[in-house]
C-alpha positions in Angstrom: 152.5 13.8 114.1 149.6 11.5 113.3 147.0 12.6 110.7 144.3 10.7 108.9 145.2 11.2 105.5 142.6 9.6 103.5 140.1 11.6 105.3 140.9 14.9 104.0 140.2 16.3 100.5 142.0 17.6 97.8 141.4 21.3 97.3 141.4 22.6 93.8 142.1 26.1 94.9 140.5 29.2 94.0 141.9 31.1 90.9 142.4 34.7 92.5 144.2 36.1 89.4 145.1 34.8 85.9 148.1 37.1 85.6 151.1 37.0 88.2 151.5 40.5 90.0 155.1 42.1 89.3 156.1 41.9 93.2 155.2 38.0 93.0 157.2 37.6 89.8 160.3 39.6 91.5 160.3 37.6 94.4 160.3 34.1 92.2 163.3 35.8 90.4 165.1 36.1 93.3 165.0 32.4 94.0 167.8 30.2 93.5 166.4 27.9 91.0 164.0 29.9 89.0 166.5 32.9 89.1 168.7 30.7 87.1 166.3 29.8 84.5 166.4 31.6 81.0 164.5 34.7 81.0 162.2 33.4 78.1 161.5 30.4 80.1 160.8 32.4 83.3 158.3 34.5 81.1 156.8 31.2 79.6 156.0 29.9 83.0 154.7 33.0 84.3 152.6 33.5 81.4 151.1 30.1 81.5 150.6 29.6 85.0 147.5 31.1 87.5 147.5 32.1 90.9 145.5 30.1 93.4 144.9 30.1 97.0 144.0 27.7 99.5 142.5 27.7 102.8 144.5 26.2 105.8 144.5 22.7 106.0 143.4 22.0 102.3 145.6 19.5 100.3 147.3 20.8 97.5 149.0 17.8 96.4 148.0 14.2 97.7 150.6 11.4 97.8 150.1 8.9 95.4 147.9 10.6 92.9 148.9 11.7 89.6 150.8 14.9 89.2 149.1 17.9 87.8 151.5 20.4 87.7 153.8 22.3 89.6 153.6 25.4 91.7 155.3 28.1 94.1 154.1 29.5 97.3 153.5 33.2 96.9 152.1 33.8 100.3 151.8 31.6 103.4 153.3 28.1 104.6 152.9 24.5 103.5 153.9 21.2 104.8 155.4 18.4 102.6 154.5 15.2 104.2 155.2 11.7 103.5 152.8 8.7 104.4 154.5 5.7 106.7 152.5 2.9 107.4 148.7 3.2 107.0 147.8 6.3 108.8 150.8 7.9 109.9 152.5 10.9 107.7 155.7 12.3 108.9 156.8 15.9 108.1 159.6 16.3 105.6 159.8 19.7 104.9 158.5 23.0 105.9 157.7 25.5 102.5 157.3 29.4 102.7 157.6 32.0 100.2 159.2 30.9 97.1 159.1 27.1 97.9 158.5 25.0 94.4 156.6 21.8 94.9 155.0 19.3 92.4 158.2 19.2 90.4 158.6 15.1 90.5 155.0 14.5 89.1 155.1 17.2 86.7 158.5 16.2 85.2 157.7 12.6 85.2 154.6 13.6 83.1 151.8 12.6 85.7 153.8 10.3 87.5 152.3 9.6 91.0 153.2 12.4 93.6 155.9 11.2 96.2 154.3 13.3 99.2 151.6 15.5 100.1 151.6 19.0 100.0 149.2 20.7 102.9 148.5 24.2 103.3 149.3 25.2 107.1 148.0 28.6 106.6 146.0 30.5 104.0 148.2 30.4 101.0 148.4 31.7 97.6 150.4 29.7 95.0 151.6 30.0 91.6 150.2 26.9 89.5 151.7 25.7 86.2 149.3 23.0 85.0 150.9 19.8 83.6 149.5 20.4 80.1 150.8 23.9 80.2 154.4 22.6 81.2 154.2 20.0 78.3 153.4 22.4 75.7 156.6 24.4 76.9 158.8 21.5 76.6 157.5 20.2 73.4 158.1 23.7 71.9 161.5 23.6 72.9 162.9 20.7 74.4 166.0 22.1 75.5 163.9 23.6 78.5 163.3 20.3 79.9 166.8 20.3 81.1 166.7 23.5 82.6 163.4 22.7 84.7 164.9 19.1 85.6 167.6 20.9 87.7 164.7 21.5 90.4 164.8 17.8 90.7 168.8 17.5 90.9 168.9 20.2 93.7 166.4 18.7 95.5 167.8 15.4 95.3 171.1 16.8 96.6 169.6 18.3 99.6 168.0 15.1 100.5 170.8 13.1 100.0 172.8 15.3 102.5 169.9 15.0 105.0 170.2 11.2 104.8 173.8 11.2 105.3 173.6 14.0 108.2 170.7 12.0 110.0 173.0 9.1 110.3 176.3 10.8 110.7 175.8 13.7 113.2 174.9 13.9 116.8 171.5 14.5 117.3 172.2 17.9 118.6 174.0 18.8 115.6 171.5 17.2 113.5 168.7 19.4 114.9 171.0 22.4 114.4 171.5 21.7 110.7 167.8 21.3 110.2 166.9 24.5 112.1 169.4 26.4 110.1 168.2 25.3 106.9 164.7 26.0 107.6 165.9 29.6 108.6 167.6 29.9 105.1 164.5 28.8 103.7 162.4 31.3 105.4 165.0 34.3 104.9 164.9 33.2 101.1 168.3 34.7 99.1 168.1 38.1 101.5 171.6 39.2 102.3 170.2 39.6 106.0 171.5 36.6 108.1 169.7 37.9 111.1 167.5 36.2 113.6 164.4 34.1 111.9 161.5 32.6 113.5 160.6 29.2 112.2 156.9 28.6 112.4 156.8 24.9 113.6 155.4 23.1 116.6 157.8 20.8 118.6 155.6 17.8 117.8 156.3 18.6 114.1 160.0 19.1 114.3 160.3 16.0 116.4 159.1 14.1 113.3 161.7 15.8 110.9 164.6 15.0 113.0 163.1 11.5 114.5 163.5 11.7 117.8 160.8 11.9 120.7 159.3 14.8 122.2 161.0 14.3 125.2 164.4 14.1 123.5 163.8 17.2 121.5 162.8 19.3 124.4 166.5 18.3 125.7 168.3 18.8 122.5 166.5 22.3 122.1 167.2 22.9 125.5 171.1 22.3 124.9 170.9 24.8 121.7 169.4 27.5 123.6 172.0 27.4 126.4 174.6 27.5 123.4 172.6 30.9 122.0 171.7 29.1 119.0 167.8 29.3 119.3 165.0 30.7 121.3 162.0 28.9 121.9 158.4 30.4 121.9 155.0 28.9 121.3 154.8 27.1 118.3 157.9 28.8 116.8 161.4 28.7 117.6 164.0 31.8 116.7 167.0 31.1 115.2 169.7 33.3 116.2 172.6 32.3 114.1 
């Protein structure tokens, strides 16, 4: 997937609500990371954040720029991209409702972002500015360890991907990625039924590091096994 990264403008987003709704707060509390935080820390994050909206195609975070804060997707979908070479960006992950981003730049106190976050649909995000984050951890340094768990969780996630990409056969590696995307799409809901992944085959090919032709063959095998059903710009994960 080729994109002209430098030509896109970073969207500041439009503040749609200074206070998060009870529904959105409840959704975030169901998440594995946010839900484990102490109730007081959850309340501080929600109170000191704003809700912003972005149009499809807007860059929320640009790779290489200083971190300005961290956020969570409330509605819509984002892509995490990492630049390879001068112009090519590779799709690393797909984030939907409950997906947290910007943690590296925030927890590193403004270090350059290690990837770009792009809205692939109109999205609303909860945004905690870097200054608000710093006030929280300055007031109670113990909270930094709680917040840092998001990075350790993400590290374990990516380390597993690195090992599986090298150790699994291409068909099983693709199956693993699709099952992970389905898990993210479901969130922490108990329902393990079929779920549709809104990702094109070109995008999915970059995620698993194969050609479009190879991906098509692998998807056909998984479909024959009853693992998935393919559609236009979507894949339905059945298991």
